[in-house]
Chimera marker file (.cmm) of the C-alpha trace (Angstrom):
<marker_set name="trace">
<marker id="1" x="-102.112" y="-11.005" z="223.264" r="1" g="1" b="0" radius="0.5"/>
<marker id="2" x="-102.303" y="-13.053" z="226.113" r="1" g="1" b="0" radius="0.5"/>
<marker id="3" x="-104.447" y="-12.460" z="228.943" r="1" g="1" b="0" radius="0.5"/>
<marker id="4" x="-103.991" y="-14.041" z="232.049" r="1" g="1" b="0" radius="0.5"/>
<marker id="5" x="-105.965" y="-13.748" z="235.464" r="1" g="1" b="0" radius="0.5"/>
<marker id="6" x="-103.262" y="-12.546" z="238.123" r="1" g="1" b="0" radius="0.5"/>
<marker id="7" x="-105.816" y="-11.385" z="241.090" r="1" g="1" b="0" radius="0.5"/>
<marker id="8" x="-108.607" y="-12.494" z="243.035" r="1" g="1" b="0" radius="0.5"/>
<marker id="9" x="-110.257" y="-9.535" z="241.107" r="1" g="1" b="0" radius="0.5"/>
<marker id="10" x="-111.533" y="-10.905" z="237.980" r="1" g="1" b="0" radius="0.5"/>
<marker id="11" x="-111.310" y="-7.549" z="236.182" r="1" g="1" b="0" radius="0.5"/>
<marker id="12" x="-107.625" y="-7.570" z="235.863" r="1" g="1" b="0" radius="0.5"/>
<marker id="13" x="-105.544" y="-9.143" z="233.275" r="1" g="1" b="0" radius="0.5"/>
<marker id="14" x="-101.910" y="-8.929" z="232.490" r="1" g="1" b="0" radius="0.5"/>
<marker id="15" x="-101.465" y="-7.095" z="229.225" r="1" g="1" b="0" radius="0.5"/>
<marker id="16" x="-97.623" y="-6.885" z="229.341" r="1" g="1" b="0" radius="0.5"/>
<marker id="17" x="-94.996" y="-8.447" z="231.145" r="1" g="1" b="0" radius="0.5"/>
<marker id="18" x="-95.368" y="-6.827" z="234.413" r="1" g="1" b="0" radius="0.5"/>
<marker id="19" x="-98.410" y="-4.540" z="234.105" r="1" g="1" b="0" radius="0.5"/>
<marker id="20" x="-101.845" y="-5.147" z="235.148" r="1" g="1" b="0" radius="0.5"/>
<marker id="21" x="-104.874" y="-3.442" z="233.354" r="1" g="1" b="0" radius="0.5"/>
<marker id="22" x="-108.593" y="-3.449" z="234.336" r="1" g="1" b="0" radius="0.5"/>
<marker id="23" x="-111.161" y="-4.235" z="231.998" r="1" g="1" b="0" radius="0.5"/>
<marker id="24" x="-110.469" y="-6.313" z="228.742" r="1" g="1" b="0" radius="0.5"/>
<marker id="25" x="-113.800" y="-5.084" z="227.492" r="1" g="1" b="0" radius="0.5"/>
<marker id="26" x="-111.914" y="-1.845" z="226.921" r="1" g="1" b="0" radius="0.5"/>
<marker id="27" x="-109.157" y="-3.695" z="224.812" r="1" g="1" b="0" radius="0.5"/>
<marker id="28" x="-112.075" y="-4.477" z="222.592" r="1" g="1" b="0" radius="0.5"/>
<marker id="29" x="-113.400" y="-1.008" z="222.709" r="1" g="1" b="0" radius="0.5"/>
<marker id="30" x="-110.011" y="0.370" z="221.447" r="1" g="1" b="0" radius="0.5"/>
<marker id="31" x="-109.975" y="-2.414" z="218.794" r="1" g="1" b="0" radius="0.5"/>
<marker id="32" x="-113.287" y="-1.328" z="217.502" r="1" g="1" b="0" radius="0.5"/>
<marker id="33" x="-112.230" y="2.353" z="217.393" r="1" g="1" b="0" radius="0.5"/>
<marker id="34" x="-109.514" y="1.565" z="214.560" r="1" g="1" b="0" radius="0.5"/>
<marker id="35" x="-106.833" y="0.530" z="216.781" r="1" g="1" b="0" radius="0.5"/>
<marker id="36" x="-105.792" y="-2.949" z="215.991" r="1" g="1" b="0" radius="0.5"/>
<marker id="37" x="-104.636" y="-5.528" z="218.174" r="1" g="1" b="0" radius="0.5"/>
<marker id="38" x="-100.848" y="-5.107" z="216.931" r="1" g="1" b="0" radius="0.5"/>
<marker id="39" x="-101.392" y="-1.491" z="217.538" r="1" g="1" b="0" radius="0.5"/>
<marker id="40" x="-102.549" y="-1.776" z="221.204" r="1" g="1" b="0" radius="0.5"/>
<marker id="41" x="-99.786" y="-4.556" z="221.863" r="1" g="1" b="0" radius="0.5"/>
<marker id="42" x="-97.072" y="-1.673" z="220.770" r="1" g="1" b="0" radius="0.5"/>
<marker id="43" x="-98.698" y="0.827" z="222.818" r="1" g="1" b="0" radius="0.5"/>
<marker id="44" x="-98.943" y="-1.311" z="225.778" r="1" g="1" b="0" radius="0.5"/>
<marker id="45" x="-95.204" y="-2.007" z="225.111" r="1" g="1" b="0" radius="0.5"/>
<marker id="46" x="-94.242" y="1.574" z="224.747" r="1" g="1" b="0" radius="0.5"/>
<marker id="47" x="-96.114" y="2.718" z="228.003" r="1" g="1" b="0" radius="0.5"/>
<marker id="48" x="-93.965" y="0.148" z="229.728" r="1" g="1" b="0" radius="0.5"/>
<marker id="49" x="-90.699" y="1.175" z="227.919" r="1" g="1" b="0" radius="0.5"/>
<marker id="50" x="-91.331" y="4.771" z="228.545" r="1" g="1" b="0" radius="0.5"/>
<marker id="51" x="-92.263" y="3.800" z="232.328" r="1" g="1" b="0" radius="0.5"/>
<marker id="52" x="-89.018" y="2.178" z="232.692" r="1" g="1" b="0" radius="0.5"/>
<marker id="53" x="-86.964" y="5.245" z="231.200" r="1" g="1" b="0" radius="0.5"/>
<marker id="54" x="-89.239" y="7.653" z="233.258" r="1" g="1" b="0" radius="0.5"/>
<marker id="55" x="-86.311" y="7.596" z="235.988" r="1" g="1" b="0" radius="0.5"/>
<marker id="56" x="-83.352" y="9.633" z="236.061" r="1" g="1" b="0" radius="0.5"/>
<marker id="57" x="-80.863" y="6.565" z="237.007" r="1" g="1" b="0" radius="0.5"/>
<marker id="58" x="-82.481" y="4.133" z="234.546" r="1" g="1" b="0" radius="0.5"/>
<marker id="59" x="-82.591" y="6.866" z="231.654" r="1" g="1" b="0" radius="0.5"/>
<marker id="60" x="-79.033" y="7.671" z="232.277" r="1" g="1" b="0" radius="0.5"/>
<marker id="61" x="-78.055" y="3.818" z="232.070" r="1" g="1" b="0" radius="0.5"/>
<marker id="62" x="-80.009" y="3.129" z="229.081" r="1" g="1" b="0" radius="0.5"/>
<marker id="63" x="-78.270" y="6.278" z="227.392" r="1" g="1" b="0" radius="0.5"/>
<marker id="64" x="-74.987" y="4.953" z="228.784" r="1" g="1" b="0" radius="0.5"/>
<marker id="65" x="-75.504" y="1.564" z="227.360" r="1" g="1" b="0" radius="0.5"/>
<marker id="66" x="-76.579" y="2.980" z="223.805" r="1" g="1" b="0" radius="0.5"/>
<marker id="67" x="-73.233" y="5.131" z="223.690" r="1" g="1" b="0" radius="0.5"/>
<marker id="68" x="-71.329" y="1.959" z="224.843" r="1" g="1" b="0" radius="0.5"/>
<marker id="69" x="-72.360" y="0.331" z="221.547" r="1" g="1" b="0" radius="0.5"/>
<marker id="70" x="-73.288" y="-3.663" z="220.694" r="1" g="1" b="0" radius="0.5"/>
<marker id="71" x="-70.467" y="-4.582" z="223.469" r="1" g="1" b="0" radius="0.5"/>
<marker id="72" x="-72.260" y="-3.063" z="226.309" r="1" g="1" b="0" radius="0.5"/>
<marker id="73" x="-70.970" y="-2.909" z="229.837" r="1" g="1" b="0" radius="0.5"/>
<marker id="74" x="-70.608" y="-5.103" z="232.872" r="1" g="1" b="0" radius="0.5"/>
<marker id="75" x="-73.231" y="-4.080" z="235.431" r="1" g="1" b="0" radius="0.5"/>
<marker id="76" x="-70.441" y="-3.446" z="238.192" r="1" g="1" b="0" radius="0.5"/>
<marker id="77" x="-68.806" y="-0.722" z="235.570" r="1" g="1" b="0" radius="0.5"/>
<marker id="78" x="-72.450" y="0.647" z="235.069" r="1" g="1" b="0" radius="0.5"/>
<marker id="79" x="-73.010" y="0.911" z="238.979" r="1" g="1" b="0" radius="0.5"/>
<marker id="80" x="-69.608" y="2.584" z="239.406" r="1" g="1" b="0" radius="0.5"/>
<marker id="81" x="-70.066" y="4.806" z="236.162" r="1" g="1" b="0" radius="0.5"/>
<marker id="82" x="-73.664" y="5.807" z="237.602" r="1" g="1" b="0" radius="0.5"/>
<marker id="83" x="-72.562" y="6.112" z="241.102" r="1" g="1" b="0" radius="0.5"/>
<marker id="84" x="-75.221" y="3.937" z="242.208" r="1" g="1" b="0" radius="0.5"/>
<marker id="85" x="-74.714" y="0.990" z="244.627" r="1" g="1" b="0" radius="0.5"/>
<marker id="86" x="-74.900" y="-2.309" z="242.922" r="1" g="1" b="0" radius="0.5"/>
<marker id="87" x="-77.764" y="-3.755" z="244.420" r="1" g="1" b="0" radius="0.5"/>
<marker id="88" x="-79.563" y="-0.546" z="243.494" r="1" g="1" b="0" radius="0.5"/>
<marker id="89" x="-78.445" y="-0.740" z="240.148" r="1" g="1" b="0" radius="0.5"/>
<marker id="90" x="-79.358" y="-4.546" z="239.676" r="1" g="1" b="0" radius="0.5"/>
<marker id="91" x="-82.978" y="-3.160" z="240.278" r="1" g="1" b="0" radius="0.5"/>
<marker id="92" x="-82.674" y="-0.574" z="237.916" r="1" g="1" b="0" radius="0.5"/>
<marker id="93" x="-81.092" y="-2.813" z="235.091" r="1" g="1" b="0" radius="0.5"/>
<marker id="94" x="-83.823" y="-5.586" z="235.795" r="1" g="1" b="0" radius="0.5"/>
<marker id="95" x="-86.563" y="-2.903" z="235.193" r="1" g="1" b="0" radius="0.5"/>
<marker id="96" x="-84.965" y="-1.937" z="231.729" r="1" g="1" b="0" radius="0.5"/>
<marker id="97" x="-84.772" y="-5.591" z="230.944" r="1" g="1" b="0" radius="0.5"/>
<marker id="98" x="-88.353" y="-6.362" z="231.710" r="1" g="1" b="0" radius="0.5"/>
<marker id="99" x="-89.345" y="-3.235" z="229.433" r="1" g="1" b="0" radius="0.5"/>
<marker id="100" x="-87.551" y="-4.914" z="226.681" r="1" g="1" b="0" radius="0.5"/>
<marker id="101" x="-84.689" y="-2.223" z="226.411" r="1" g="1" b="0" radius="0.5"/>
<marker id="102" x="-81.872" y="-4.007" z="227.362" r="1" g="1" b="0" radius="0.5"/>
<marker id="103" x="-80.381" y="-7.285" z="227.080" r="1" g="1" b="0" radius="0.5"/>
<marker id="104" x="-78.329" y="-9.489" z="229.661" r="1" g="1" b="0" radius="0.5"/>
<marker id="105" x="-75.857" y="-12.029" z="229.059" r="1" g="1" b="0" radius="0.5"/>
<marker id="106" x="-74.182" y="-13.914" z="232.015" r="1" g="1" b="0" radius="0.5"/>
<marker id="107" x="-70.404" y="-14.393" z="231.481" r="1" g="1" b="0" radius="0.5"/>
<marker id="108" x="-68.941" y="-16.633" z="234.496" r="1" g="1" b="0" radius="0.5"/>
<marker id="109" x="-69.879" y="-14.386" z="237.438" r="1" g="1" b="0" radius="0.5"/>
<marker id="110" x="-70.359" y="-11.150" z="235.687" r="1" g="1" b="0" radius="0.5"/>
<marker id="111" x="-73.593" y="-9.847" z="234.024" r="1" g="1" b="0" radius="0.5"/>
<marker id="112" x="-73.105" y="-8.128" z="230.777" r="1" g="1" b="0" radius="0.5"/>
<marker id="113" x="-75.743" y="-5.728" z="229.799" r="1" g="1" b="0" radius="0.5"/>
<marker id="114" x="-76.170" y="-4.073" z="226.417" r="1" g="1" b="0" radius="0.5"/>
<marker id="115" x="-78.702" y="-1.760" z="224.674" r="1" g="1" b="0" radius="0.5"/>
<marker id="116" x="-81.432" y="-3.650" z="222.619" r="1" g="1" b="0" radius="0.5"/>
<marker id="117" x="-81.081" y="-1.257" z="219.465" r="1" g="1" b="0" radius="0.5"/>
<marker id="118" x="-84.006" y="-3.002" z="217.833" r="1" g="1" b="0" radius="0.5"/>
<marker id="119" x="-86.263" y="-2.045" z="220.474" r="1" g="1" b="0" radius="0.5"/>
<marker id="120" x="-84.926" y="1.571" z="220.615" r="1" g="1" b="0" radius="0.5"/>
<marker id="121" x="-85.923" y="1.871" z="217.076" r="1" g="1" b="0" radius="0.5"/>
<marker id="122" x="-89.352" y="0.215" z="217.730" r="1" g="1" b="0" radius="0.5"/>
<marker id="123" x="-89.791" y="2.922" z="220.412" r="1" g="1" b="0" radius="0.5"/>
<marker id="124" x="-88.954" y="5.879" z="218.206" r="1" g="1" b="0" radius="0.5"/>
<marker id="125" x="-90.909" y="4.533" z="215.121" r="1" g="1" b="0" radius="0.5"/>
<marker id="126" x="-93.967" y="4.410" z="217.487" r="1" g="1" b="0" radius="0.5"/>
<marker id="127" x="-93.596" y="7.809" z="218.709" r="1" g="1" b="0" radius="0.5"/>
<marker id="128" x="-92.694" y="9.338" z="215.272" r="1" g="1" b="0" radius="0.5"/>
<marker id="129" x="-95.035" y="7.312" z="213.284" r="1" g="1" b="0" radius="0.5"/>
<marker id="130" x="-97.986" y="9.597" z="213.128" r="1" g="1" b="0" radius="0.5"/>
<marker id="131" x="-95.575" y="12.837" z="212.784" r="1" g="1" b="0" radius="0.5"/>
<marker id="132" x="-96.045" y="15.573" z="210.479" r="1" g="1" b="0" radius="0.5"/>
<marker id="133" x="-99.831" y="14.570" z="209.636" r="1" g="1" b="0" radius="0.5"/>
<marker id="134" x="-98.788" y="14.098" z="205.874" r="1" g="1" b="0" radius="0.5"/>
<marker id="135" x="-96.805" y="17.386" z="205.714" r="1" g="1" b="0" radius="0.5"/>
<marker id="136" x="-93.108" y="16.124" z="205.821" r="1" g="1" b="0" radius="0.5"/>
<marker id="137" x="-91.646" y="19.693" z="206.049" r="1" g="1" b="0" radius="0.5"/>
<marker id="138" x="-92.682" y="19.985" z="209.508" r="1" g="1" b="0" radius="0.5"/>
<marker id="139" x="-90.213" y="17.162" z="210.751" r="1" g="1" b="0" radius="0.5"/>
<marker id="140" x="-87.798" y="17.538" z="208.084" r="1" g="1" b="0" radius="0.5"/>
<marker id="141" x="-84.982" y="19.256" z="210.371" r="1" g="1" b="0" radius="0.5"/>
<marker id="142" x="-85.583" y="16.423" z="213.433" r="1" g="1" b="0" radius="0.5"/>
<marker id="143" x="-83.091" y="14.006" z="212.050" r="1" g="1" b="0" radius="0.5"/>
<marker id="144" x="-80.548" y="16.750" z="211.314" r="1" g="1" b="0" radius="0.5"/>
<marker id="145" x="-80.599" y="17.590" z="215.119" r="1" g="1" b="0" radius="0.5"/>
<marker id="146" x="-79.720" y="14.013" z="216.032" r="1" g="1" b="0" radius="0.5"/>
<marker id="147" x="-75.764" y="13.326" z="215.713" r="1" g="1" b="0" radius="0.5"/>
<marker id="148" x="-73.882" y="10.260" z="216.538" r="1" g="1" b="0" radius="0.5"/>
<marker id="149" x="-71.161" y="11.334" z="219.237" r="1" g="1" b="0" radius="0.5"/>
<marker id="150" x="-68.367" y="8.680" z="218.764" r="1" g="1" b="0" radius="0.5"/>
<link id1="1" id2="2" r="1" g="1" b="0" radius="0.2"/>
<link id1="2" id2="3" r="1" g="1" b="0" radius="0.2"/>
<link id1="3" id2="4" r="1" g="1" b="0" radius="0.2"/>
<link id1="4" id2="5" r="1" g="1" b="0" radius="0.2"/>
<link id1="5" id2="6" r="1" g="1" b="0" radius="0.2"/>
<link id1="6" id2="7" r="1" g="1" b="0" radius="0.2"/>
<link id1="7" id2="8" r="1" g="1" b="0" radius="0.2"/>
<link id1="8" id2="9" r="1" g="1" b="0" radius="0.2"/>
<link id1="9" id2="10" r="1" g="1" b="0" radius="0.2"/>
<link id1="10" id2="11" r="1" g="1" b="0" radius="0.2"/>
<link id1="11" id2="12" r="1" g="1" b="0" radius="0.2"/>
<link id1="12" id2="13" r="1" g="1" b="0" radius="0.2"/>
<link id1="13" id2="14" r="1" g="1" b="0" radius="0.2"/>
<link id1="14" id2="15" r="1" g="1" b="0" radius="0.2"/>
<link id1="15" id2="16" r="1" g="1" b="0" radius="0.2"/>
<link id1="16" id2="17" r="1" g="1" b="0" radius="0.2"/>
<link id1="17" id2="18" r="1" g="1" b="0" radius="0.2"/>
<link id1="18" id2="19" r="1" g="1" b="0" radius="0.2"/>
<link id1="19" id2="20" r="1" g="1" b="0" radius="0.2"/>
<link id1="20" id2="21" r="1" g="1" b="0" radius="0.2"/>
<link id1="21" id2="22" r="1" g="1" b="0" radius="0.2"/>
<link id1="22" id2="23" r="1" g="1" b="0" radius="0.2"/>
<link id1="23" id2="24" r="1" g="1" b="0" radius="0.2"/>
<link id1="24" id2="25" r="1" g="1" b="0" radius="0.2"/>
<link id1="25" id2="26" r="1" g="1" b="0" radius="0.2"/>
<link id1="26" id2="27" r="1" g="1" b="0" radius="0.2"/>
<link id1="27" id2="28" r="1" g="1" b="0" radius="0.2"/>
<link id1="28" id2="29" r="1" g="1" b="0" radius="0.2"/>
<link id1="29" id2="30" r="1" g="1" b="0" radius="0.2"/>
<link id1="30" id2="31" r="1" g="1" b="0" radius="0.2"/>
<link id1="31" id2="32" r="1" g="1" b="0" radius="0.2"/>
<link id1="32" id2="33" r="1" g="1" b="0" radius="0.2"/>
<link id1="33" id2="34" r="1" g="1" b="0" radius="0.2"/>
<link id1="34" id2="35" r="1" g="1" b="0" radius="0.2"/>
<link id1="35" id2="36" r="1" g="1" b="0" radius="0.2"/>
<link id1="36" id2="37" r="1" g="1" b="0" radius="0.2"/>
<link id1="37" id2="38" r="1" g="1" b="0" radius="0.2"/>
<link id1="38" id2="39" r="1" g="1" b="0" radius="0.2"/>
<link id1="39" id2="40" r="1" g="1" b="0" radius="0.2"/>
<link id1="40" id2="41" r="1" g="1" b="0" radius="0.2"/>
<link id1="41" id2="42" r="1" g="1" b="0" radius="0.2"/>
<link id1="42" id2="43" r="1" g="1" b="0" radius="0.2"/>
<link id1="43" id2="44" r="1" g="1" b="0" radius="0.2"/>
<link id1="44" id2="45" r="1" g="1" b="0" radius="0.2"/>
<link id1="45" id2="46" r="1" g="1" b="0" radius="0.2"/>
<link id1="46" id2="47" r="1" g="1" b="0" radius="0.2"/>
<link id1="47" id2="48" r="1" g="1" b="0" radius="0.2"/>
<link id1="48" id2="49" r="1" g="1" b="0" radius="0.2"/>
<link id1="49" id2="50" r="1" g="1" b="0" radius="0.2"/>
<link id1="50" id2="51" r="1" g="1" b="0" radius="0.2"/>
<link id1="51" id2="52" r="1" g="1" b="0" radius="0.2"/>
<link id1="52" id2="53" r="1" g="1" b="0" radius="0.2"/>
<link id1="53" id2="54" r="1" g="1" b="0" radius="0.2"/>
<link id1="54" id2="55" r="1" g="1" b="0" radius="0.2"/>
<link id1="55" id2="56" r="1" g="1" b="0" radius="0.2"/>
<link id1="56" id2="57" r="1" g="1" b="0" radius="0.2"/>
<link id1="57" id2="58" r="1" g="1" b="0" radius="0.2"/>
<link id1="58" id2="59" r="1" g="1" b="0" radius="0.2"/>
<link id1="59" id2="60" r="1" g="1" b="0" radius="0.2"/>
<link id1="60" id2="61" r="1" g="1" b="0" radius="0.2"/>
<link id1="61" id2="62" r="1" g="1" b="0" radius="0.2"/>
<link id1="62" id2="63" r="1" g="1" b="0" radius="0.2"/>
<link id1="63" id2="64" r="1" g="1" b="0" radius="0.2"/>
<link id1="64" id2="65" r="1" g="1" b="0" radius="0.2"/>
<link id1="65" id2="66" r="1" g="1" b="0" radius="0.2"/>
<link id1="66" id2="67" r="1" g="1" b="0" radius="0.2"/>
<link id1="67" id2="68" r="1" g="1" b="0" radius="0.2"/>
<link id1="68" id2="69" r="1" g="1" b="0" radius="0.2"/>
<link id1="69" id2="70" r="1" g="1" b="0" radius="0.2"/>
<link id1="70" id2="71" r="1" g="1" b="0" radius="0.2"/>
<link id1="71" id2="72" r="1" g="1" b="0" radius="0.2"/>
<link id1="72" id2="73" r="1" g="1" b="0" radius="0.2"/>
<link id1="73" id2="74" r="1" g="1" b="0" radius="0.2"/>
<link id1="74" id2="75" r="1" g="1" b="0" radius="0.2"/>
<link id1="75" id2="76" r="1" g="1" b="0" radius="0.2"/>
<link id1="76" id2="77" r="1" g="1" b="0" radius="0.2"/>
<link id1="77" id2="78" r="1" g="1" b="0" radius="0.2"/>
<link id1="78" id2="79" r="1" g="1" b="0" radius="0.2"/>
<link id1="79" id2="80" r="1" g="1" b="0" radius="0.2"/>
<link id1="80" id2="81" r="1" g="1" b="0" radius="0.2"/>
<link id1="81" id2="82" r="1" g="1" b="0" radius="0.2"/>
<link id1="82" id2="83" r="1" g="1" b="0" radius="0.2"/>
<link id1="83" id2="84" r="1" g="1" b="0" radius="0.2"/>
<link id1="84" id2="85" r="1" g="1" b="0" radius="0.2"/>
<link id1="85" id2="86" r="1" g="1" b="0" radius="0.2"/>
<link id1="86" id2="87" r="1" g="1" b="0" radius="0.2"/>
<link id1="87" id2="88" r="1" g="1" b="0" radius="0.2"/>
<link id1="88" id2="89" r="1" g="1" b="0" radius="0.2"/>
<link id1="89" id2="90" r="1" g="1" b="0" radius="0.2"/>
<link id1="90" id2="91" r="1" g="1" b="0" radius="0.2"/>
<link id1="91" id2="92" r="1" g="1" b="0" radius="0.2"/>
<link id1="92" id2="93" r="1" g="1" b="0" radius="0.2"/>
<link id1="93" id2="94" r="1" g="1" b="0" radius="0.2"/>
<link id1="94" id2="95" r="1" g="1" b="0" radius="0.2"/>
<link id1="95" id2="96" r="1" g="1" b="0" radius="0.2"/>
<link id1="96" id2="97" r="1" g="1" b="0" radius="0.2"/>
<link id1="97" id2="98" r="1" g="1" b="0" radius="0.2"/>
<link id1="98" id2="99" r="1" g="1" b="0" radius="0.2"/>
<link id1="99" id2="100" r="1" g="1" b="0" radius="0.2"/>
<link id1="100" id2="101" r="1" g="1" b="0" radius="0.2"/>
<link id1="101" id2="102" r="1" g="1" b="0" radius="0.2"/>
<link id1="102" id2="103" r="1" g="1" b="0" radius="0.2"/>
<link id1="103" id2="104" r="1" g="1" b="0" radius="0.2"/>
<link id1="104" id2="105" r="1" g="1" b="0" radius="0.2"/>
<link id1="105" id2="106" r="1" g="1" b="0" radius="0.2"/>
<link id1="106" id2="107" r="1" g="1" b="0" radius="0.2"/>
<link id1="107" id2="108" r="1" g="1" b="0" radius="0.2"/>
<link id1="108" id2="109" r="1" g="1" b="0" radius="0.2"/>
<link id1="109" id2="110" r="1" g="1" b="0" radius="0.2"/>
<link id1="110" id2="111" r="1" g="1" b="0" radius="0.2"/>
<link id1="111" id2="112" r="1" g="1" b="0" radius="0.2"/>
<link id1="112" id2="113" r="1" g="1" b="0" radius="0.2"/>
<link id1="113" id2="114" r="1" g="1" b="0" radius="0.2"/>
<link id1="114" id2="115" r="1" g="1" b="0" radius="0.2"/>
<link id1="115" id2="116" r="1" g="1" b="0" radius="0.2"/>
<link id1="116" id2="117" r="1" g="1" b="0" radius="0.2"/>
<link id1="117" id2="118" r="1" g="1" b="0" radius="0.2"/>
<link id1="118" id2="119" r="1" g="1" b="0" radius="0.2"/>
<link id1="119" id2="120" r="1" g="1" b="0" radius="0.2"/>
<link id1="120" id2="121" r="1" g="1" b="0" radius="0.2"/>
<link id1="121" id2="122" r="1" g="1" b="0" radius="0.2"/>
<link id1="122" id2="123" r="1" g="1" b="0" radius="0.2"/>
<link id1="123" id2="124" r="1" g="1" b="0" radius="0.2"/>
<link id1="124" id2="125" r="1" g="1" b="0" radius="0.2"/>
<link id1="125" id2="126" r="1" g="1" b="0" radius="0.2"/>
<link id1="126" id2="127" r="1" g="1" b="0" radius="0.2"/>
<link id1="127" id2="128" r="1" g="1" b="0" radius="0.2"/>
<link id1="128" id2="129" r="1" g="1" b="0" radius="0.2"/>
<link id1="129" id2="130" r="1" g="1" b="0" radius="0.2"/>
<link id1="130" id2="131" r="1" g="1" b="0" radius="0.2"/>
<link id1="131" id2="132" r="1" g="1" b="0" radius="0.2"/>
<link id1="132" id2="133" r="1" g="1" b="0" radius="0.2"/>
<link id1="133" id2="134" r="1" g="1" b="0" radius="0.2"/>
<link id1="134" id2="135" r="1" g="1" b="0" radius="0.2"/>
<link id1="135" id2="136" r="1" g="1" b="0" radius="0.2"/>
<link id1="136" id2="137" r="1" g="1" b="0" radius="0.2"/>
<link id1="137" id2="138" r="1" g="1" b="0" radius="0.2"/>
<link id1="138" id2="139" r="1" g="1" b="0" radius="0.2"/>
<link id1="139" id2="140" r="1" g="1" b="0" radius="0.2"/>
<link id1="140" id2="141" r="1" g="1" b="0" radius="0.2"/>
<link id1="141" id2="142" r="1" g="1" b="0" radius="0.2"/>
<link id1="142" id2="143" r="1" g="1" b="0" radius="0.2"/>
<link id1="143" id2="144" r="1" g="1" b="0" radius="0.2"/>
<link id1="144" id2="145" r="1" g="1" b="0" radius="0.2"/>
<link id1="145" id2="146" r="1" g="1" b="0" radius="0.2"/>
<link id1="146" id2="147" r="1" g="1" b="0" radius="0.2"/>
<link id1="147" id2="148" r="1" g="1" b="0" radius="0.2"/>
<link id1="148" id2="149" r="1" g="1" b="0" radius="0.2"/>
<link id1="149" id2="150" r="1" g="1" b="0" radius="0.2"/>
</marker_set>
């Protein structure tokens, strides 16, 4: 984990791509309570990813990109389908990209966006890793409720 001072206040450090967190001592306190640095990195990333999805438009856009498959969509098409001005959509797509949930690729004057399925799997795994508390029957029907609409 890279910690970089980014404020005149020496108690703030960067723990993710764009979020400031206070008191680096708390990082070590979490680690000493059984949460390793990798777990903490994953948790910080998950908070950022969930924060990016905690907006109606961004959640709809992410789901749109997931449904579009690996080919993804052009930014203008995404804005049109979501009925959002292109400049506003650019902000939303940038937030999703910073959170690691989408990838972009410039093709001439167009920007092509696609969902990052590995990141989606990582987030779902993080949310479900402690599910069932050793009793798999508690979650047995969960995967049955998820269907692919193709």
